[in-house]
C-alpha positions as CSV (number, residue, x, y, z in Angstrom):
1,M,19.0,12.1,2.8
2,T,18.7,10.9,-0.8
3,K,18.2,13.0,-3.9
4,N,15.9,11.6,-6.5
5,I,16.6,12.5,-10.2
6,T,14.2,11.2,-12.7
7,F,14.8,10.7,-16.5
8,I,11.6,10.6,-18.5
9,V,13.4,8.6,-21.2
10,T,10.3,8.0,-23.3
11,K,6.6,8.8,-23.2
12,D,5.7,5.6,-25.1
13,C,4.4,2.4,-23.6
14,Q,3.1,-1.0,-24.9
15,L,0.1,-0.6,-22.6
16,A,-2.8,1.8,-22.3
17,C,-3.8,1.3,-18.6
18,K,-7.2,2.7,-18.0
19,Y,-6.3,4.4,-14.7
20,C,-2.9,5.8,-15.8
21,Y,-2.3,9.4,-14.9
22,L,0.0,9.8,-17.9
23,V,-2.7,11.2,-20.2
24,G,-0.3,12.4,-22.9
25,K,1.8,9.3,-23.7
26,N,3.1,9.2,-27.3
27,E,5.7,7.4,-29.4
28,K,7.5,10.6,-30.5
29,E,9.1,12.1,-27.4
30,R,12.2,10.0,-26.7
31,M,15.1,11.5,-24.8
32,P,18.2,12.2,-26.9
33,W,21.6,11.2,-25.4
34,K,22.8,14.8,-25.5
35,V,20.0,15.8,-23.1
36,A,20.7,12.9,-20.7
37,K,24.4,13.7,-20.7
38,A,23.8,17.5,-20.1
39,T,21.5,16.6,-17.2
40,I,24.1,14.5,-15.6
41,D,26.8,17.1,-16.1
42,Y,24.6,19.8,-14.7
43,V,23.8,17.8,-11.6
44,L,27.4,16.8,-10.9
45,D,28.8,20.2,-11.7
46,H,26.6,21.6,-8.9
47,E,27.6,19.2,-6.2
48,A,27.9,22.0,-3.6
49,D,24.5,23.5,-4.4
50,S,21.9,23.0,-1.7
51,D,19.7,21.3,-4.3
52,F,22.1,18.4,-4.6
53,A,23.8,18.4,-1.1
54,Y,22.4,14.9,-0.3
55,E,24.3,11.9,1.0
56,S,23.1,9.6,-1.7
57,V,21.3,9.7,-5.0
58,I,18.6,7.7,-6.8
59,W,18.8,7.9,-10.6
60,D,15.2,7.0,-11.5
61,F,14.0,6.0,-15.0
62,I,10.4,6.4,-16.0
63,G,8.3,6.4,-19.2
64,G,5.9,5.3,-20.5
65,E,7.8,2.1,-20.1
66,P,11.5,2.8,-19.4
67,F,12.9,-0.4,-20.7
68,L,11.8,0.5,-24.2
69,E,14.9,2.7,-24.1
70,V,17.2,0.2,-22.4
71,D,20.1,1.1,-24.8
72,L,19.9,4.8,-23.8
73,I,19.5,3.8,-20.1
74,D,22.6,1.6,-20.3
75,K,24.6,4.5,-21.8
76,I,23.3,6.9,-19.1
77,C,24.2,4.5,-16.3
78,D,27.7,3.9,-17.7
79,Y,28.3,7.6,-17.9
80,V,27.0,8.2,-14.4
81,K,29.4,5.6,-13.0
82,T,32.5,6.8,-14.8
83,E,31.8,10.4,-14.0
84,L,31.2,9.7,-10.3
85,F,34.5,7.9,-10.2
86,R,36.4,10.5,-12.3
87,R,35.2,13.4,-10.2
88,N,35.7,11.5,-6.9
89,H,32.1,12.5,-6.2
90,H,30.7,11.7,-2.8
91,W,27.8,9.8,-4.5
92,F,30.3,7.2,-5.8
93,N,29.1,3.9,-4.4
94,S,26.2,5.6,-2.8
95,Y,23.7,5.6,-5.6
96,R,20.9,3.4,-7.0
97,F,19.3,3.0,-10.4
98,S,15.6,2.7,-9.9
99,F,12.9,1.4,-12.3
100,S,9.1,0.8,-12.2
101,T,8.4,-1.4,-15.2
102,N,5.3,-3.2,-16.7
103,G,7.5,-6.3,-16.9
104,I,6.6,-7.2,-20.5
105,N,10.2,-7.2,-21.9
106,Y,11.9,-7.9,-18.6
107,D,13.3,-11.2,-19.8
108,S,14.7,-9.7,-23.1
109,E,18.4,-10.2,-23.8
110,K,19.2,-6.4,-23.6
111,V,17.4,-5.9,-20.3
112,Q,19.0,-9.0,-18.7
113,R,22.4,-7.9,-19.8
114,F,21.8,-4.4,-18.3
115,I,20.6,-6.1,-15.0
116,A,23.7,-8.3,-14.9
117,K,26.0,-5.3,-15.3
118,N,24.4,-3.2,-12.6
119,R,22.9,-5.8,-10.2
120,E,24.3,-4.4,-7.0
121,H,22.9,-0.9,-7.5
122,L,19.5,-1.7,-9.0
123,S,16.0,-1.4,-7.6
124,I,13.3,-2.8,-10.0
125,G,9.6,-3.1,-9.4
126,I,7.3,-4.9,-11.8
127,T,3.7,-3.8,-11.7
128,I,1.3,-6.7,-11.5
129,D,-2.2,-5.8,-10.2
130,G,-3.2,-9.2,-8.8
131,T,-5.3,-11.9,-10.4
132,E,-5.7,-12.2,-14.1
133,R,-9.2,-10.8,-13.8
134,K,-8.2,-7.7,-11.9
135,H,-4.9,-7.1,-13.9
136,D,-6.5,-7.4,-17.3
137,L,-9.4,-5.2,-16.3
138,N,-7.1,-2.1,-16.6
139,R,-3.7,-3.1,-17.8
140,V,-4.4,-3.6,-21.5
141,Y,-2.3,-3.3,-24.7
142,K,-2.8,0.0,-26.4
143,K,-3.3,-1.5,-29.9
144,T,-5.5,-4.5,-29.2
145,E,-6.9,-3.8,-25.7
146,N,-6.0,-7.4,-24.7
147,G,-5.0,-7.9,-21.2
148,S,-1.2,-8.1,-20.4
149,Y,-1.3,-10.5,-17.4
150,A,0.1,-13.6,-19.1
151,D,3.1,-11.6,-20.5
152,V,3.9,-10.1,-17.1
153,V,3.3,-13.1,-14.8
154,R,5.7,-15.3,-16.8
155,N,8.5,-12.9,-15.8
156,I,7.7,-12.8,-12.0
157,P,9.8,-15.9,-11.1
158,L,12.9,-14.5,-12.8
159,W,12.4,-11.1,-11.2
160,L,12.0,-12.6,-7.7
161,E,15.0,-14.8,-8.2
162,Q,17.1,-11.7,-9.1
163,F,15.5,-9.4,-6.5
164,P,14.1,-11.6,-3.7
165,G,13.0,-8.7,-1.5
166,A,11.2,-6.8,-4.3
167,G,7.7,-5.6,-3.9
168,T,5.0,-4.7,-6.4
169,K,2.8,-1.7,-6.6
170,V,-1.0,-2.3,-7.1
171,T,-3.4,0.4,-8.1
172,I,-7.0,0.5,-7.2
173,S,-9.7,2.2,-9.2
174,S,-13.5,2.0,-8.9
175,A,-14.0,-0.9,-11.3
176,D,-11.6,-3.3,-9.6
177,I,-12.6,-2.9,-6.0
178,P,-14.4,-6.2,-5.9
179,Y,-11.1,-8.1,-6.6
180,I,-8.8,-6.5,-4.0
181,C,-8.8,-9.4,-1.5
182,E,-8.3,-12.2,-4.0
183,S,-5.6,-10.2,-5.8
184,V,-3.4,-9.5,-2.8
185,L,-3.6,-13.2,-1.8
186,H,-2.8,-14.2,-5.4
187,L,0.3,-12.0,-5.3
188,Y,1.4,-13.7,-2.1
189,E,1.0,-17.0,-3.8
190,L,3.2,-15.8,-6.6
191,G,6.0,-15.3,-4.0
192,I,5.7,-11.5,-3.7
193,H,6.0,-10.7,0.0
194,Q,5.6,-6.9,-0.1
195,V,2.4,-5.6,-1.8
196,N,2.3,-1.8,-2.0
197,I,-1.2,-0.8,-2.9
198,N,-3.0,2.5,-3.2
199,C,-6.1,4.1,-4.6
200,V,-5.8,6.5,-7.5
201,F,-5.9,10.1,-6.4
202,E,-8.1,11.3,-9.3
203,D,-11.8,11.9,-8.8
204,V,-13.0,8.5,-10.2
205,W,-15.0,7.2,-7.2
206,N,-18.7,6.4,-7.2
207,E,-21.3,6.2,-4.5
208,E,-20.9,3.2,-2.3
209,D,-17.3,2.6,-3.4
210,D,-16.0,3.2,0.1
211,K,-18.3,0.6,1.6
212,L,-17.2,-2.0,-1.0
213,F,-13.6,-1.0,-0.4
214,E,-13.9,-1.4,3.4
215,D,-15.6,-4.8,3.0
216,Q,-12.8,-6.1,0.7
217,L,-10.1,-4.9,3.1
218,M,-11.9,-6.6,6.0
219,Q,-12.1,-9.9,4.0
220,L,-8.4,-9.5,3.3
221,A,-7.7,-8.8,7.0
222,D,-9.5,-12.1,7.9
223,A,-7.5,-14.1,5.4
224,I,-4.1,-12.7,6.4
225,I,-4.7,-13.2,10.1
226,D,-6.6,-16.5,10.0
227,R,-3.9,-18.0,7.7
228,D,-1.0,-16.5,9.7
229,L,0.2,-14.7,6.5
230,Y,1.1,-11.6,8.5
231,K,4.2,-13.5,9.7
232,D,5.8,-13.5,6.3
233,Y,3.9,-11.1,4.1
234,A,3.0,-7.4,4.2
235,C,0.3,-5.2,2.6
236,S,0.7,-1.4,2.8
237,F,-3.1,-1.0,3.4
238,F,-2.6,-2.1,7.0
239,S,-0.4,0.1,9.1
240,E,-0.2,0.8,12.8
241,Y,0.7,4.4,12.0
242,M,-2.5,5.7,10.6
243,G,-6.0,6.7,11.5
244,K,-5.2,9.2,14.3
245,P,-5.6,13.0,14.6
246,M,-2.6,15.1,13.7
247,D,-1.2,18.1,15.4
248,C,-0.1,20.9,13.0
249,Q,2.6,22.0,15.4
250,L,4.2,18.5,15.6
251,Q,3.1,16.7,12.4
252,N,3.1,19.3,9.7
253,Q,5.3,17.7,7.1
254,N,4.3,17.5,3.4
255,W,3.3,14.0,2.3
256,C,4.8,14.4,-1.2
257,G,8.5,15.0,-2.1
258,A,7.8,17.2,-5.1
259,G,10.3,20.0,-5.2
260,K,13.0,18.0,-3.5
261,M,13.1,15.7,-6.5
262,L,14.1,16.7,-10.0
263,A,12.7,15.3,-13.3
264,V,13.9,16.0,-16.8
265,D,12.2,15.3,-20.1
266,A,13.3,14.7,-23.7
267,A,13.4,18.5,-24.3
268,G,15.7,19.1,-21.4
269,N,13.1,20.8,-19.2
270,F,13.3,20.4,-15.5
271,Y,10.2,19.7,-13.3
272,P,9.7,19.4,-9.5
273,C,8.5,15.8,-10.3
274,T,7.2,13.9,-13.3
275,R,3.6,14.8,-12.3
276,F,4.2,18.4,-13.4
277,A,5.3,17.5,-16.9
278,Q,2.7,18.1,-19.6
279,Y,2.0,14.5,-20.4
280,S,0.9,14.0,-16.7
281,L,-1.6,16.9,-16.6
282,R,-5.2,17.0,-17.8
283,D,-6.2,20.7,-17.2
284,K,-3.0,22.7,-16.5
285,E,0.1,23.8,-18.3
286,A,3.4,22.1,-17.3
287,W,5.2,23.6,-14.3
288,I,8.8,24.0,-15.6
289,I,11.4,25.0,-13.1
290,G,14.3,25.3,-15.5
291,N,16.3,23.4,-18.1
292,I,19.7,21.9,-18.9
293,H,21.0,25.1,-20.4
294,D,19.9,27.7,-17.8
295,G,19.7,25.5,-14.7
296,I,17.1,25.6,-12.0
297,D,15.0,28.8,-11.4
298,K,14.8,29.0,-7.6
299,N,11.8,31.3,-7.8
300,K,9.8,28.8,-9.7
301,L,10.8,26.1,-7.2
302,R,10.1,28.3,-4.1
303,P,6.4,27.3,-3.6
304,F,7.4,23.7,-3.2
305,L,9.9,24.5,-0.5
306,T,7.2,26.1,1.6
307,L,4.6,23.3,1.3
308,D,3.4,21.6,4.4
309,R,0.2,19.8,5.5
310,C,-1.6,22.7,7.0
311,T,-0.8,25.3,4.3
312,Q,-2.6,23.2,1.6
313,S,-5.3,21.5,3.6
314,T,-8.9,22.6,4.4
315,P,-9.9,23.0,8.0
316,E,-11.8,19.8,7.7
317,C,-8.6,17.9,6.7
318,V,-6.5,19.6,9.4
319,N,-9.0,18.8,12.1
320,C,-9.9,15.3,10.8
321,E,-10.0,12.7,13.5
322,V,-8.3,10.1,11.2
323,A,-5.9,12.4,9.4
324,E,-2.8,10.3,10.0
325,G,-1.9,8.3,6.9
326,C,-4.1,10.2,4.5
327,A,-2.0,10.6,1.4
328,W,-2.0,13.1,-1.4
329,C,-0.2,13.7,-4.7
330,Q,1.1,17.2,-5.3
331,G,0.7,16.9,-9.0
332,E,-3.0,15.9,-8.7
333,N,-3.5,18.8,-6.2
334,F,-2.2,21.2,-8.9
335,D,-4.1,19.6,-11.7
336,A,-7.4,19.6,-9.8
337,A,-7.1,23.0,-8.3
338,Q,-9.4,25.9,-9.3
339,T,-6.4,28.2,-9.8
340,H,-2.7,27.9,-10.7
341,T,-1.5,26.7,-7.3
342,V,0.0,23.8,-5.4
343,F,-1.6,25.0,-2.1
344,E,-5.0,23.4,-2.7
345,R,-5.3,19.8,-1.6
346,A,-7.4,17.5,-3.7
347,T,-9.7,15.4,-1.5
348,A,-11.2,12.8,-3.9
349,I,-10.0,9.9,-1.8
350,C,-11.4,11.2,1.5
351,K,-14.1,8.6,1.8
352,M,-11.7,5.9,0.7
353,H,-9.2,6.8,3.3
354,K,-11.9,6.7,6.1
355,A,-13.0,3.3,4.9
356,R,-9.4,2.1,5.0
357,V,-9.1,3.4,8.5
358,C,-12.1,1.4,9.6
359,A,-10.7,-1.8,8.0
360,N,-7.2,-1.0,9.4
361,N,-8.7,-0.8,13.0
362,Y,-10.4,-4.1,12.4
363,Y,-7.2,-5.7,11.2
364,W,-5.1,-4.6,14.2
365,N,-7.8,-5.3,16.8
366,K,-8.2,-8.8,15.5
367,L,-4.5,-9.4,15.2
368,Y,-3.8,-8.2,18.8
369,R,-6.6,-10.4,20.2
370,K,-5.1,-13.4,18.4
371,L,-1.6,-12.7,19.6
372,E,-2.9,-12.2,23.1
373,L,-4.7,-15.5,23.1
374,E,-1.7,-17.3,21.7
375,G,0.4,-15.7,24.4
376,K,-1.9,-17.0,27.0
377,R,-1.8,-20.4,25.5
378,E,2.0,-20.4,25.5
379,E,2.0,-19.2,29.1
380,F,-0.4,-22.0,30.0
381,E,1.8,-24.6,28.3
382,A,4.9,-23.2,30.0
383,N,3.2,-23.4,33.4
384,R,2.0,-26.9,32.7
385,K,5.4,-28.1,31.9
386,T,7.0,-26.3,34.9
387,N,4.5,-27.9,37.3
388,N,4.9,-31.4,35.8
389,G,1.5,-31.3,34.2
390,V,-0.3,-29.9,37.3
391,V,-2.0,-26.6,36.5
392,C,-2.9,-24.5,39.6
């Protein structure tokens, strides 16, 4: 029961990541303070509205790179805190400021001062893609095309010291599939215990990519289980809750939260999420659901409130034997659709999901066998000790 409100504080970034879905990044569109303030006032003035009747709130900051606008963000967060207190709002002390950052200026004086001020209400994820080879393949500086690994990895110890339970988000595209296994293990070695990892939803995949993907995940499964890393580390590619058929009567929820979230850009326009802003779209016009002056247009939001799995999936997806855990992005669905609709599911990752399911089954079968054998060994040892060394 958490409302997510996203400020697109800038469309600028130091990097030009090759797989980035933000195709319209630029240095000009920076959020003015008056737009940020008006957004906060609008949200808090409509506390009783069903759009904001949530127990808690996440104030999310995105770019480009959000910490390029740390002064604005600091001002926004101060205003949020004072207004929540002044209004005796039910979100007071039930809020979080959330960031996904490239980590380049994480150790700067301004960013560190902001963190110190808001430490108890912060969630910060630094994106590092794995080994230097994998990271620098995609995450390059926009002006030089040099890799950014060295400038990010130096800030990982400070980040983990401040947020010990933090996880990173790794993105997989066609070119870096061969480096998945070594990259996840490298992130574990850096001290990152939770690696959230996903394939891009765009149609970038080549023939045989799914086989290479499955092989890398099986190598990773062997390493995690053989080295007992599963006891202390996690990778989102391996989940017990995936790879089964789904019943539309019982499991018909939408994967994506678009429409339940709210995003605002520098012009004060509202979106169902950032993926519907113009700088996120290749082939479609932005889907604006309102603005800071007129509020939210419920009619423009209505399609998102009726979305579920079956209304946007093909019969093949609905009846798929491994449907559980297959993800989608509502913004990519919209951008890739033949018409102006959110009810057409993009399926570019279909083969990649099926490859993941095969590797996932391998992982859990191997882990269960290992745990069963270890359990029998423990039982054997317990019996031996109970019977004074005599095993019957």
